[in-house]
All heavy atoms as a GROMACS GRO file, in nm:
protein
  585
    1MET      N    1  -0.338   0.758   0.869
    1MET     CA    2  -0.231   0.746   0.773
    1MET      C    3  -0.219   0.596   0.734
    1MET      O    4  -0.216   0.509   0.818
    1MET     CB    5  -0.104   0.791   0.838
    1MET     CG    6   0.016   0.773   0.748
    1MET     SD    7   0.176   0.820   0.816
    1MET     CE    8   0.144   0.981   0.885
    2PRO      N    9  -0.221   0.568   0.606
    2PRO     CA   10  -0.206   0.430   0.560
    2PRO      C   11  -0.064   0.379   0.594
    2PRO      O   12   0.029   0.457   0.592
    2PRO     CB   13  -0.231   0.438   0.412
    2PRO     CG   14  -0.207   0.575   0.372
    2PRO     CD   15  -0.236   0.662   0.493
    3ARG      N   16  -0.059   0.249   0.621
    3ARG     CA   17   0.069   0.184   0.636
    3ARG      C   18   0.074   0.070   0.535
    3ARG      O   19  -0.022  -0.003   0.517
    3ARG     CB   20   0.085   0.132   0.780
    3ARG     CG   21   0.103   0.244   0.880
    3ARG     CD   22   0.095   0.195   1.019
    3ARG     NE   23  -0.045   0.161   1.047
    3ARG     CZ   24  -0.091   0.110   1.154
    3ARG    NH1   25  -0.007   0.076   1.250
    3ARG    NH2   26  -0.216   0.085   1.174
    4ILE      N   27   0.188   0.059   0.474
    4ILE     CA   28   0.197  -0.047   0.369
    4ILE      C   29   0.325  -0.129   0.394
    4ILE      O   30   0.420  -0.081   0.462
    4ILE     CB   31   0.205   0.011   0.228
    4ILE    CG1   32   0.326   0.105   0.207
    4ILE    CG2   33   0.079   0.084   0.192
    4ILE    CD1   34   0.351   0.147   0.065
    5ALA      N   35   0.322  -0.244   0.339
    5ALA     CA   36   0.444  -0.333   0.338
    5ALA      C   37   0.446  -0.402   0.208
    5ALA      O   38   0.342  -0.423   0.141
    5ALA     CB   39   0.431  -0.435   0.454
    6VAL      N   40   0.564  -0.437   0.165
    6VAL     CA   41   0.579  -0.515   0.042
    6VAL      C   42   0.652  -0.645   0.077
    6VAL      O   43   0.758  -0.639   0.141
    6VAL     CB   44   0.659  -0.437  -0.065
    6VAL    CG1   45   0.681  -0.524  -0.191
    6VAL    CG2   46   0.588  -0.310  -0.101
    7ASP      N   47   0.595  -0.756   0.040
    7ASP     CA   48   0.659  -0.885   0.061
    7ASP      C   49   0.767  -0.897  -0.047
    7ASP      O   50   0.738  -0.932  -0.160
    7ASP     CB   51   0.554  -0.997   0.049
    7ASP     CG   52   0.610  -1.133   0.076
    7ASP    OD1   53   0.736  -1.150   0.068
    7ASP    OD2   54   0.532  -1.226   0.103
    8LEU      N   55   0.890  -0.861  -0.010
    8LEU     CA   56   0.997  -0.864  -0.109
    8LEU      C   57   1.039  -1.004  -0.152
    8LEU      O   58   1.104  -1.017  -0.255
    8LEU     CB   59   1.117  -0.784  -0.048
    8LEU     CG   60   1.086  -0.638  -0.019
    8LEU    CD1   61   1.210  -0.571   0.049
    8LEU    CD2   62   1.048  -0.564  -0.146
    9ASN      N   63   0.997  -1.105  -0.078
    9ASN     CA   64   1.022  -1.240  -0.126
    9ASN      C   65   0.926  -1.274  -0.239
    9ASN      O   66   0.955  -1.355  -0.325
    9ASN     CB   67   1.002  -1.340  -0.012
    9ASN     CG   68   1.115  -1.333   0.095
    9ASN    OD1   69   1.229  -1.311   0.058
    9ASN    ND2   70   1.074  -1.341   0.218
   10ARG      N   71   0.808  -1.216  -0.237
   10ARG     CA   72   0.707  -1.237  -0.338
   10ARG      C   73   0.724  -1.147  -0.458
   10ARG      O   74   0.691  -1.182  -0.573
   10ARG     CB   75   0.572  -1.220  -0.272
   10ARG     CG   76   0.455  -1.264  -0.362
   10ARG     CD   77   0.326  -1.245  -0.285
   10ARG     NE   78   0.298  -1.373  -0.222
   10ARG     CZ   79   0.183  -1.405  -0.170
   10ARG    NH1   80   0.084  -1.318  -0.166
   10ARG    NH2   81   0.165  -1.524  -0.117
   11CYS      N   82   0.773  -1.024  -0.435
   11CYS     CA   83   0.781  -0.921  -0.542
   11CYS      C   84   0.875  -0.972  -0.654
   11CYS      O   85   0.983  -1.024  -0.628
   11CYS     CB   86   0.840  -0.790  -0.484
   11CYS     SG   87   0.869  -0.662  -0.606
   12GLN      N   88   0.831  -0.957  -0.774
   12GLN     CA   89   0.902  -0.998  -0.896
   12GLN      C   90   0.951  -0.883  -0.979
   12GLN      O   91   1.006  -0.903  -1.088
   12GLN     CB   92   0.819  -1.094  -0.978
   12GLN     CG   93   0.774  -1.218  -0.912
   12GLN     CD   94   0.895  -1.310  -0.878
   12GLN    OE1   95   0.972  -1.340  -0.965
   12GLN    NE2   96   0.910  -1.349  -0.755
   13GLY      N   97   0.932  -0.757  -0.933
   13GLY     CA   98   0.978  -0.645  -1.000
   13GLY      C   99   0.899  -0.601  -1.124
   13GLY      O  100   0.949  -0.541  -1.214
   14TYR      N  101   0.770  -0.637  -1.126
   14TYR     CA  102   0.684  -0.598  -1.238
   14TYR      C  103   0.661  -0.446  -1.242
   14TYR      O  104   0.632  -0.390  -1.347
   14TYR     CB  105   0.547  -0.667  -1.232
   14TYR     CG  106   0.556  -0.816  -1.258
   14TYR    CD1  107   0.543  -0.908  -1.154
   14TYR    CD2  108   0.575  -0.866  -1.387
   14TYR    CE1  109   0.554  -1.044  -1.176
   14TYR    CE2  110   0.580  -1.001  -1.410
   14TYR     CZ  111   0.568  -1.090  -1.305
   14TYR     OH  112   0.575  -1.224  -1.330
   15ALA      N  113   0.678  -0.379  -1.129
   15ALA     CA  114   0.674  -0.235  -1.114
   15ALA      C  115   0.538  -0.175  -1.143
   15ALA      O  116   0.527  -0.051  -1.169
   15ALA     CB  117   0.777  -0.168  -1.201
   16GLN      N  118   0.429  -0.248  -1.136
   16GLN     CA  119   0.294  -0.190  -1.151
   16GLN      C  120   0.268  -0.093  -1.040
   16GLN      O  121   0.206   0.013  -1.062
   16GLN     CB  122   0.189  -0.300  -1.153
   16GLN     CG  123   0.198  -0.391  -1.274
   16GLN     CD  124   0.181  -0.311  -1.404
   16GLN    OE1  125   0.090  -0.239  -1.422
   16GLN    NE2  126   0.281  -0.328  -1.489
   17CYS      N  127   0.317  -0.121  -0.919
   17CYS     CA  128   0.298  -0.029  -0.807
   17CYS      C  129   0.371   0.105  -0.833
   17CYS      O  130   0.315   0.213  -0.803
   17CYS     CB  131   0.350  -0.089  -0.674
   17CYS     SG  132   0.523  -0.142  -0.680
   18ALA      N  133   0.490   0.103  -0.889
   18ALA     CA  134   0.567   0.221  -0.915
   18ALA      C  135   0.500   0.304  -1.028
   18ALA      O  136   0.506   0.430  -1.028
   18ALA     CB  137   0.710   0.190  -0.952
   19PHE      N  138   0.436   0.237  -1.122
   19PHE     CA  139   0.368   0.304  -1.229
   19PHE      C  140   0.241   0.377  -1.176
   19PHE      O  141   0.209   0.487  -1.213
   19PHE     CB  142   0.328   0.204  -1.338
   19PHE     CG  143   0.246   0.261  -1.446
   19PHE    CD1  144   0.298   0.342  -1.543
   19PHE    CD2  145   0.109   0.233  -1.453
   19PHE    CE1  146   0.222   0.401  -1.642
   19PHE    CE2  147   0.029   0.288  -1.554
   19PHE     CZ  148   0.086   0.367  -1.648
   20LEU      N  149   0.169   0.306  -1.084
   20LEU     CA  150   0.038   0.360  -1.036
   20LEU      C  151   0.056   0.456  -0.917
   20LEU      O  152  -0.032   0.542  -0.898
   20LEU     CB  153  -0.050   0.245  -0.997
   20LEU     CG  154  -0.100   0.166  -1.115
   20LEU    CD1  155  -0.167   0.034  -1.068
   20LEU    CD2  156  -0.202   0.245  -1.198
   21ALA      N  157   0.160   0.444  -0.841
   21ALA     CA  158   0.185   0.531  -0.720
   21ALA      C  159   0.329   0.569  -0.715
   21ALA      O  160   0.403   0.530  -0.620
   21ALA     CB  161   0.138   0.461  -0.598
   22PRO      N  162   0.379   0.649  -0.813
   22PRO     CA  163   0.524   0.684  -0.815
   22PRO      C  164   0.574   0.764  -0.696
   22PRO      O  165   0.692   0.770  -0.670
   22PRO     CB  166   0.539   0.757  -0.949
   22PRO     CG  167   0.401   0.809  -0.978
   22PRO     CD  168   0.306   0.708  -0.921
   23GLU      N  169   0.479   0.827  -0.625
   23GLU     CA  170   0.519   0.903  -0.507
   23GLU      C  171   0.551   0.814  -0.388
   23GLU      O  172   0.612   0.857  -0.293
   23GLU     CB  173   0.408   0.998  -0.461
   23GLU     CG  174   0.360   1.096  -0.569
   23GLU     CD  175   0.260   1.044  -0.670
   23GLU    OE1  176   0.219   0.927  -0.659
   23GLU    OE2  177   0.223   1.119  -0.757
   24VAL      N  178   0.510   0.689  -0.400
   24VAL     CA  179   0.526   0.594  -0.288
   24VAL      C  180   0.629   0.487  -0.325
   24VAL      O  181   0.711   0.447  -0.241
   24VAL     CB  182   0.396   0.530  -0.249
   24VAL    CG1  183   0.411   0.429  -0.136
   24VAL    CG2  184   0.291   0.636  -0.212
   25PHE      N  185   0.624   0.436  -0.444
   25PHE     CA  186   0.708   0.320  -0.493
   25PHE      C  187   0.808   0.367  -0.598
   25PHE      O  188   0.772   0.449  -0.686
   25PHE     CB  189   0.623   0.210  -0.550
   25PHE     CG  190   0.519   0.156  -0.456
   25PHE    CD1  191   0.392   0.207  -0.461
   25PHE    CD2  192   0.550   0.057  -0.367
   25PHE    CE1  193   0.292   0.154  -0.377
   25PHE    CE2  194   0.455   0.008  -0.278
   25PHE     CZ  195   0.323   0.059  -0.284
   26ALA      N  196   0.926   0.310  -0.598
   26ALA     CA  197   1.025   0.335  -0.703
   26ALA      C  198   1.110   0.208  -0.720
   26ALA      O  199   1.149   0.144  -0.626
   26ALA     CB  200   1.116   0.450  -0.665
   27LEU      N  201   1.127   0.177  -0.845
   27LEU     CA  202   1.212   0.060  -0.879
   27LEU      C  203   1.355   0.108  -0.896
   27LEU      O  204   1.381   0.203  -0.976
   27LEU     CB  205   1.164  -0.007  -1.008
   27LEU     CG  206   1.207  -0.151  -1.029
   27LEU    CD1  207   1.166  -0.243  -0.914
   27LEU    CD2  208   1.147  -0.206  -1.160
   28HIS      N  209   1.443   0.055  -0.822
   28HIS     CA  210   1.588   0.097  -0.823
   28HIS      C  211   1.663  -0.014  -0.893
   28HIS      O  212   1.676  -0.127  -0.836
   28HIS     CB  213   1.640   0.121  -0.682
   28HIS     CG  214   1.774   0.169  -0.680
   28HIS    ND1  215   1.811   0.298  -0.721
   28HIS    CD2  216   1.893   0.112  -0.637
   28HIS    CE1  217   1.944   0.309  -0.702
   28HIS    NE2  218   1.991   0.199  -0.650
   29GLY      N  219   1.713   0.009  -1.012
   29GLY     CA  220   1.780  -0.095  -1.088
   29GLY      C  221   1.675  -0.189  -1.148
   29GLY      O  222   1.556  -0.152  -1.167
   30ASP      N  223   1.713  -0.315  -1.166
   30ASP     CA  224   1.616  -0.410  -1.224
   30ASP      C  225   1.528  -0.476  -1.122
   30ASP      O  226   1.418  -0.528  -1.160
   30ASP     CB  227   1.693  -0.517  -1.304
   30ASP     CG  228   1.759  -0.462  -1.426
   30ASP    OD1  229   1.708  -0.364  -1.480
   30ASP    OD2  230   1.859  -0.520  -1.470
   31GLU      N  231   1.569  -0.486  -0.997
   31GLU     CA  232   1.492  -0.566  -0.903
   31GLU      C  233   1.464  -0.507  -0.768
   31GLU      O  234   1.381  -0.554  -0.698
   31GLU     CB  235   1.569  -0.697  -0.876
   31GLU     CG  236   1.579  -0.785  -1.002
   31GLU     CD  237   1.654  -0.913  -0.977
   31GLU    OE1  238   1.680  -0.944  -0.856
   31GLU    OE2  239   1.688  -0.982  -1.070
   32ALA      N  240   1.535  -0.398  -0.727
   32ALA     CA  241   1.523  -0.342  -0.594
   32ALA      C  242   1.408  -0.245  -0.590
   32ALA      O  243   1.404  -0.143  -0.657
   32ALA     CB  244   1.651  -0.272  -0.553
   33LEU      N  245   1.306  -0.275  -0.508
   33LEU     CA  246   1.191  -0.185  -0.491
   33LEU      C  247   1.207  -0.104  -0.366
   33LEU      O  248   1.234  -0.157  -0.255
   33LEU     CB  249   1.062  -0.269  -0.481
   33LEU     CG  250   0.936  -0.184  -0.465
   33LEU    CD1  251   0.906  -0.107  -0.593
   33LEU    CD2  252   0.820  -0.274  -0.426
   34LEU      N  253   1.199   0.028  -0.380
   34LEU     CA  254   1.205   0.118  -0.267
   34LEU      C  255   1.062   0.172  -0.249
   34LEU      O  256   0.993   0.195  -0.345
   34LEU     CB  257   1.299   0.234  -0.296
   34LEU     CG  258   1.445   0.195  -0.331
   34LEU    CD1  259   1.521   0.322  -0.367
   34LEU    CD2  260   1.512   0.121  -0.217
   35TYR      N  261   1.019   0.195  -0.121
   35TYR     CA  262   0.886   0.241  -0.098
   35TYR      C  263   0.880   0.312   0.038
   35TYR      O  264   0.962   0.290   0.126
   35TYR     CB  265   0.782   0.135  -0.107
   35TYR     CG  266   0.793   0.027   0.001
   35TYR    CD1  267   0.710   0.034   0.114
   35TYR    CD2  268   0.879  -0.079  -0.013
   35TYR    CE1  269   0.722  -0.064   0.215
   35TYR    CE2  270   0.889  -0.176   0.084
   35TYR     CZ  271   0.810  -0.168   0.198
   35TYR     OH  272   0.819  -0.263   0.294
   36ASP      N  273   0.780   0.402   0.050
   36ASP     CA  274   0.758   0.475   0.173
   36ASP      C  275   0.652   0.391   0.251
   36ASP      O  276   0.540   0.379   0.209
   36ASP     CB  277   0.697   0.611   0.141
   36ASP     CG  278   0.668   0.694   0.264
   36ASP    OD1  279   0.683   0.644   0.376
   36ASP    OD2  280   0.621   0.806   0.245
   37PRO      N  281   0.692   0.338   0.367
   37PRO     CA  282   0.597   0.250   0.444
   37PRO      C  283   0.482   0.326   0.507
   37PRO      O  284   0.382   0.264   0.546
   37PRO     CB  285   0.685   0.185   0.550
   37PRO     CG  286   0.804   0.278   0.566
   37PRO     CD  287   0.823   0.345   0.431
   38GLU      N  288   0.495   0.458   0.520
   38GLU     CA  289   0.383   0.535   0.578
   38GLU      C  290   0.355   0.660   0.491
   38GLU      O  291   0.387   0.774   0.530
   38GLU     CB  292   0.419   0.574   0.722
   38GLU     CG  293   0.429   0.458   0.811
   38GLU     CD  294   0.449   0.495   0.958
   38GLU    OE1  295   0.464   0.616   0.990
   38GLU    OE2  296   0.447   0.402   1.042
   39PRO      N  297   0.295   0.638   0.378
   39PRO     CA  298   0.268   0.752   0.287
   39PRO      C  299   0.154   0.840   0.337
   39PRO      O  300   0.084   0.803   0.427
   39PRO     CB  301   0.227   0.680   0.156
   39PRO     CG  302   0.171   0.551   0.200
   39PRO     CD  303   0.249   0.511   0.322
   40ASP      N  304   0.141   0.953   0.273
   40ASP     CA  305   0.032   1.047   0.313
   40ASP      C  306  -0.105   0.988   0.287
   40ASP      O  307  -0.122   0.907   0.192
   40ASP     CB  308   0.046   1.173   0.231
   40ASP     CG  309   0.177   1.252   0.268
   40ASP    OD1  310   0.220   1.243   0.379
   40ASP    OD2  311   0.222   1.326   0.180
   41GLU      N  312  -0.202   1.034   0.362
   41GLU     CA  313  -0.342   0.990   0.348
   41GLU      C  314  -0.394   1.015   0.205
   41GLU      O  315  -0.473   0.936   0.153
   41GLU     CB  316  -0.431   1.063   0.448
   41GLU     CG  317  -0.573   1.025   0.445
   41GLU     CD  318  -0.598   0.880   0.484
   41GLU    OE1  319  -0.527   0.826   0.574
   41GLU    OE2  320  -0.688   0.816   0.428
   42GLY      N  321  -0.346   1.118   0.141
   42GLY     CA  322  -0.389   1.150   0.005
   42GLY      C  323  -0.351   1.046  -0.097
   42GLY      O  324  -0.401   1.046  -0.208
   43GLN      N  325  -0.262   0.953  -0.062
   43GLN     CA  326  -0.215   0.846  -0.151
   43GLN      C  327  -0.298   0.721  -0.143
   43GLN      O  328  -0.276   0.624  -0.212
   43GLN     CB  329  -0.073   0.812  -0.124
   43GLN     CG  330   0.025   0.931  -0.144
   43GLN     CD  331   0.027   0.974  -0.289
   43GLN    OE1  332   0.018   0.895  -0.381
   43GLN    NE2  333   0.027   1.106  -0.309
   44ARG      N  334  -0.397   0.720  -0.051
   44ARG     CA  335  -0.472   0.594  -0.019
   44ARG      C  336  -0.536   0.532  -0.147
   44ARG      O  337  -0.528   0.410  -0.167
   44ARG     CB  338  -0.580   0.614   0.081
   44ARG     CG  339  -0.644   0.487   0.127
   44ARG     CD  340  -0.744   0.506   0.239
   44ARG     NE  341  -0.679   0.546   0.364
   44ARG     CZ  342  -0.617   0.458   0.448
   44ARG    NH1  343  -0.614   0.329   0.421
   44ARG    NH2  344  -0.564   0.505   0.558
   45GLU      N  345  -0.598   0.609  -0.233
   45GLU     CA  346  -0.662   0.555  -0.354
   45GLU      C  347  -0.552   0.495  -0.448
   45GLU      O  348  -0.576   0.383  -0.501
   45GLU     CB  349  -0.739   0.662  -0.426
   45GLU     CG  350  -0.819   0.604  -0.544
   45GLU     CD  351  -0.907   0.705  -0.609
   45GLU    OE1  352  -0.951   0.802  -0.543
   45GLU    OE2  353  -0.937   0.687  -0.731
   46LYS      N  354  -0.443   0.567  -0.464
   46LYS     CA  355  -0.336   0.510  -0.550
   46LYS      C  356  -0.277   0.385  -0.491
   46LYS      O  357  -0.241   0.290  -0.566
   46LYS     CB  358  -0.228   0.619  -0.570
   46LYS     CG  359  -0.271   0.729  -0.661
   46LYS     CD  360  -0.150   0.822  -0.686
   46LYS     CE  361  -0.192   0.935  -0.778
   46LYS     NZ  362  -0.080   1.023  -0.807
   47LEU      N  363  -0.268   0.380  -0.359
   47LEU     CA  364  -0.214   0.258  -0.293
   47LEU      C  365  -0.306   0.142  -0.318
   47LEU      O  366  -0.259   0.028  -0.342
   47LEU     CB  367  -0.202   0.282  -0.141
   47LEU     CG  368  -0.089   0.375  -0.102
   47LEU    CD1  369  -0.100   0.404   0.048
   47LEU    CD2  370   0.048   0.317  -0.136
   48ALA      N  371  -0.438   0.162  -0.306
   48ALA     CA  372  -0.531   0.051  -0.329
   48ALA      C  373  -0.523   0.002  -0.474
   48ALA      O  374  -0.524  -0.115  -0.501
   48ALA     CB  375  -0.673   0.101  -0.303
   49GLN      N  376  -0.504   0.096  -0.568
   49GLN     CA  377  -0.488   0.057  -0.708
   49GLN      C  378  -0.357  -0.020  -0.728
   49GLN      O  379  -0.357  -0.120  -0.803
   49GLN     CB  380  -0.492   0.182  -0.800
   49GLN     CG  381  -0.625   0.247  -0.804
   49GLN     CD  382  -0.621   0.382  -0.877
   49GLN    OE1  383  -0.513   0.438  -0.907
   49GLN    NE2  384  -0.737   0.439  -0.903
   50ALA      N  385  -0.253   0.027  -0.667
   50ALA     CA  386  -0.122  -0.038  -0.680
   50ALA      C  387  -0.129  -0.179  -0.621
   50ALA      O  388  -0.072  -0.273  -0.682
   50ALA     CB  389  -0.012   0.044  -0.611
   51ALA      N  390  -0.190  -0.196  -0.507
   51ALA     CA  391  -0.203  -0.326  -0.442
   51ALA      C  392  -0.284  -0.420  -0.530
   51ALA      O  393  -0.244  -0.538  -0.550
   51ALA     CB  394  -0.265  -0.318  -0.307
   52ALA      N  395  -0.393  -0.370  -0.589
   52ALA     CA  396  -0.480  -0.454  -0.673
   52ALA      C  397  -0.408  -0.490  -0.801
   52ALA      O  398  -0.432  -0.600  -0.856
   52ALA     CB  399  -0.610  -0.382  -0.702
   53ALA      N  400  -0.320  -0.407  -0.849
   53ALA     CA  401  -0.253  -0.428  -0.982
   53ALA      C  402  -0.134  -0.520  -0.969
   53ALA      O  403  -0.084  -0.572  -1.070
   53ALA     CB  404  -0.210  -0.297  -1.041
   54CYS      N  405  -0.082  -0.544  -0.847
   54CYS     CA  406   0.036  -0.627  -0.834
   54CYS      C  407   0.004  -0.773  -0.877
   54CYS      O  408  -0.084  -0.840  -0.816
   54CYS     CB  409   0.082  -0.626  -0.690
   54CYS     SG  410   0.230  -0.729  -0.667
   55PRO      N  411   0.070  -0.822  -0.980
   55PRO     CA  412   0.040  -0.960  -1.032
   55PRO      C  413   0.065  -1.069  -0.931
   55PRO      O  414   0.007  -1.178  -0.941
   55PRO     CB  415   0.128  -0.974  -1.153
   55PRO     CG  416   0.189  -0.846  -1.180
   55PRO     CD  417   0.176  -0.760  -1.061
   56VAL      N  418   0.154  -1.044  -0.833
   56VAL     CA  419   0.183  -1.149  -0.733
   56VAL      C  420   0.134  -1.114  -0.595
   56VAL      O  421   0.170  -1.178  -0.497
   56VAL     CB  422   0.338  -1.179  -0.731
   56VAL    CG1  423   0.382  -1.238  -0.862
   56VAL    CG2  424   0.418  -1.054  -0.698
   57GLN      N  425   0.050  -1.010  -0.584
   57GLN     CA  426  -0.009  -0.964  -0.457
   57GLN      C  427   0.096  -0.941  -0.350
   57GLN      O  428   0.076  -0.982  -0.232
   57GLN     CB  429  -0.114  -1.067  -0.409
   57GLN     CG  430  -0.225  -1.091  -0.516
   57GLN     CD  431  -0.305  -0.967  -0.542
   57GLN    OE1  432  -0.365  -0.911  -0.455
   57GLN    NE2  433  -0.301  -0.920  -0.665
   58ALA      N  434   0.204  -0.872  -0.385
   58ALA     CA  435   0.311  -0.846  -0.288
   58ALA      C  436   0.290  -0.720  -0.208
   58ALA      O  437   0.348  -0.697  -0.103
   58ALA     CB  438   0.447  -0.837  -0.360
   59VAL      N  439   0.203  -0.628  -0.254
   59VAL     CA  440   0.177  -0.502  -0.184
   59VAL      C  441   0.064  -0.521  -0.085
   59VAL      O  442  -0.047  -0.559  -0.121
   59VAL     CB  443   0.140  -0.390  -0.283
   59VAL    CG1  444   0.112  -0.262  -0.213
   59VAL    CG2  445   0.255  -0.373  -0.387
   60LEU      N  446   0.089  -0.493   0.038
   60LEU     CA  447  -0.007  -0.509   0.148
   60LEU      C  448  -0.040  -0.372   0.210
   60LEU      O  449   0.048  -0.304   0.259
   60LEU     CB  450   0.046  -0.601   0.258
   60LEU     CG  451   0.103  -0.735   0.205
   60LEU    CD1  452   0.173  -0.808   0.316
   60LEU    CD2  453  -0.010  -0.818   0.147
   61VAL      N  454  -0.166  -0.334   0.206
   61VAL     CA  455  -0.212  -0.208   0.267
   61VAL      C  456  -0.274  -0.247   0.402
   61VAL      O  457  -0.354  -0.341   0.410
   61VAL     CB  458  -0.314  -0.134   0.179
   61VAL    CG1  459  -0.360  -0.006   0.246
   61VAL    CG2  460  -0.255  -0.106   0.042
   62ASP      N  461  -0.234  -0.177   0.507
   62ASP     CA  462  -0.276  -0.213   0.640
   62ASP      C  463  -0.427  -0.211   0.659
   62ASP      O  464  -0.490  -0.111   0.642
   62ASP     CB  465  -0.214  -0.113   0.739
   62ASP     CG  466  -0.226  -0.154   0.884
   62ASP    OD1  467  -0.294  -0.252   0.914
   62ASP    OD2  468  -0.164  -0.088   0.968
   63ALA      N  469  -0.483  -0.330   0.682
   63ALA     CA  470  -0.626  -0.345   0.695
   63ALA      C  471  -0.678  -0.281   0.820
   63ALA      O  472  -0.799  -0.245   0.829
   63ALA     CB  473  -0.662  -0.494   0.698
   64VAL      N  474  -0.599  -0.263   0.925
   64VAL     CA  475  -0.644  -0.202   1.049
   64VAL      C  476  -0.699  -0.063   1.023
   64VAL      O  477  -0.803  -0.021   1.076
   64VAL     CB  478  -0.533  -0.197   1.154
   64VAL    CG1  479  -0.574  -0.118   1.276
   64VAL    CG2  480  -0.493  -0.340   1.192
   65ASP      N  481  -0.628   0.017   0.936
   65ASP     CA  482  -0.675   0.150   0.904
   65ASP      C  483  -0.810   0.148   0.838
   65ASP      O  484  -0.897   0.229   0.867
   65ASP     CB  485  -0.576   0.221   0.814
   65ASP     CG  486  -0.448   0.261   0.889
   65ASP    OD1  487  -0.447   0.264   1.013
   65ASP    OD2  488  -0.350   0.293   0.822
   66SER      N  489  -0.832   0.053   0.750
   66SER     CA  490  -0.962   0.042   0.678
   66SER      C  491  -1.074   0.011   0.776
   66SER      O  492  -1.177   0.067   0.771
   66SER     CB  493  -0.953  -0.063   0.570
   66SER     OG  494  -0.854  -0.029   0.472
   67VAL      N  495  -1.047  -0.083   0.865
   67VAL     CA  496  -1.149  -0.127   0.960
   67VAL      C  497  -1.180  -0.010   1.054
   67VAL      O  498  -1.300   0.016   1.078
   67VAL     CB  499  -1.099  -0.249   1.043
   67VAL    CG1  500  -1.193  -0.278   1.156
   67VAL    CG2  501  -1.088  -0.370   0.949
   68ASP      N  502  -1.080   0.062   1.100
   68ASP     CA  503  -1.102   0.174   1.189
   68ASP      C  504  -1.180   0.284   1.117
   68ASP      O  505  -1.269   0.351   1.177
   68ASP     CB  506  -0.971   0.229   1.241
   68ASP     CG  507  -0.909   0.138   1.348
   68ASP    OD1  508  -0.977   0.046   1.396
   68ASP    OD2  509  -0.791   0.162   1.379
   69SER      N  510  -1.152   0.313   0.992
   69SER     CA  511  -1.222   0.413   0.913
   69SER      C  512  -1.369   0.377   0.899
   69SER      O  513  -1.456   0.464   0.915
   69SER     CB  514  -1.158   0.429   0.776
   69SER     OG  515  -1.031   0.480   0.787
   70VAL      N  516  -1.400   0.255   0.872
   70VAL     CA  517  -1.537   0.209   0.856
   70VAL      C  518  -1.607   0.217   0.987
   70VAL      O  519  -1.725   0.268   0.999
   70VAL     CB  520  -1.544   0.067   0.801
   70VAL    CG1  521  -1.684   0.009   0.805
   70VAL    CG2  522  -1.492   0.064   0.654
   71ALA      N  523  -1.543   0.175   1.098
   71ALA     CA  524  -1.599   0.182   1.228
   71ALA      C  525  -1.629   0.325   1.270
   71ALA      O  526  -1.732   0.356   1.326
   71ALA     CB  527  -1.512   0.111   1.330
   72ALA      N  528  -1.534   0.413   1.244
   72ALA     CA  529  -1.555   0.556   1.279
   72ALA      C  530  -1.669   0.614   1.203
   72ALA      O  531  -1.751   0.692   1.258
   72ALA     CB  532  -1.424   0.635   1.252
   73ALA      N  533  -1.681   0.581   1.074
   73ALA     CA  534  -1.792   0.632   0.995
   73ALA      C  535  -1.923   0.581   1.050
   73ALA      O  536  -2.030   0.648   1.039
   73ALA     CB  537  -1.774   0.596   0.848
   74ALA      N  538  -1.927   0.460   1.103
   74ALA     CA  539  -2.049   0.398   1.155
   74ALA      C  540  -2.072   0.440   1.300
   74ALA      O  541  -2.177   0.405   1.358
   74ALA     CB  542  -2.038   0.247   1.146
   75GLY      N  543  -1.978   0.518   1.359
   75GLY     CA  544  -2.000   0.561   1.495
   75GLY      C  545  -1.957   0.459   1.599
   75GLY      O  546  -1.994   0.471   1.718
   76VAL      N  547  -1.885   0.359   1.561
   76VAL     CA  548  -1.840   0.255   1.650
   76VAL      C  549  -1.706   0.300   1.710
   76VAL      O  550  -1.617   0.342   1.640
   76VAL     CB  551  -1.822   0.121   1.582
   76VAL    CG1  552  -1.765   0.014   1.674
   76VAL    CG2  553  -1.952   0.073   1.520
   77VAL      N  554  -1.686   0.287   1.839
   77VAL     CA  555  -1.567   0.328   1.906
   77VAL      C  556  -1.479   0.203   1.927
   77VAL      O  557  -1.523   0.103   1.982
   77VAL     CB  558  -1.596   0.395   2.042
   77VAL    CG1  559  -1.471   0.432   2.116
   77VAL    CG2  560  -1.685   0.515   2.025
   78SER      N  561  -1.351   0.217   1.888
   78SER     CA  562  -1.256   0.108   1.909
   78SER      C  563  -1.172   0.135   2.029
   78SER      O  564  -1.134   0.251   2.057
   78SER     CB  565  -1.165   0.091   1.786
   78SER     OG  566  -1.065   0.005   1.805
   79ASP      N  567  -1.142   0.032   2.110
   79ASP     CA  568  -1.060   0.054   2.225
   79ASP      C  569  -0.915   0.007   2.198
   79ASP      O  570  -0.841  -0.020   2.292
   79ASP     CB  571  -1.111  -0.016   2.347
   79ASP     CG  572  -1.158  -0.158   2.323
   79ASP    OD1  573  -1.227  -0.182   2.222
   79ASP    OD2  574  -1.124  -0.246   2.402
   80ARG      N  575  -0.873   0.005   2.072
   80ARG     CA  576  -0.735  -0.028   2.041
   80ARG      C  577  -0.651   0.090   2.059
   80ARG      O  578  -0.677   0.202   2.041
   80ARG     CB  579  -0.722  -0.072   1.893
   80ARG     CG  580  -0.762  -0.214   1.877
   80ARG     CD  581  -0.719  -0.259   1.742
   80ARG     NE  582  -0.833  -0.247   1.654
   80ARG     CZ  583  -0.829  -0.246   1.522
   80ARG    NH1  584  -0.712  -0.256   1.467
   80ARG    NH2  585  -0.931  -0.238   1.451
   0.00000   0.00000   0.00000
């Protein structure tokens, strides 16, 4: 399951994330961003697009999940 965080100090309310992944992100009013920190696995592609589209790079997708997925696909066992 992907885990995300938004740096709310960096977020400027451009709402590109809410446009690209409305199931995960929602702009409440002019500046308050609401989001699901642990969205469904099916949202992973939309999350990557939302993170890439953020003009201030405020959306962070947990890199540990990506590393573990690559390692599992390669047959590497993690002891984390």
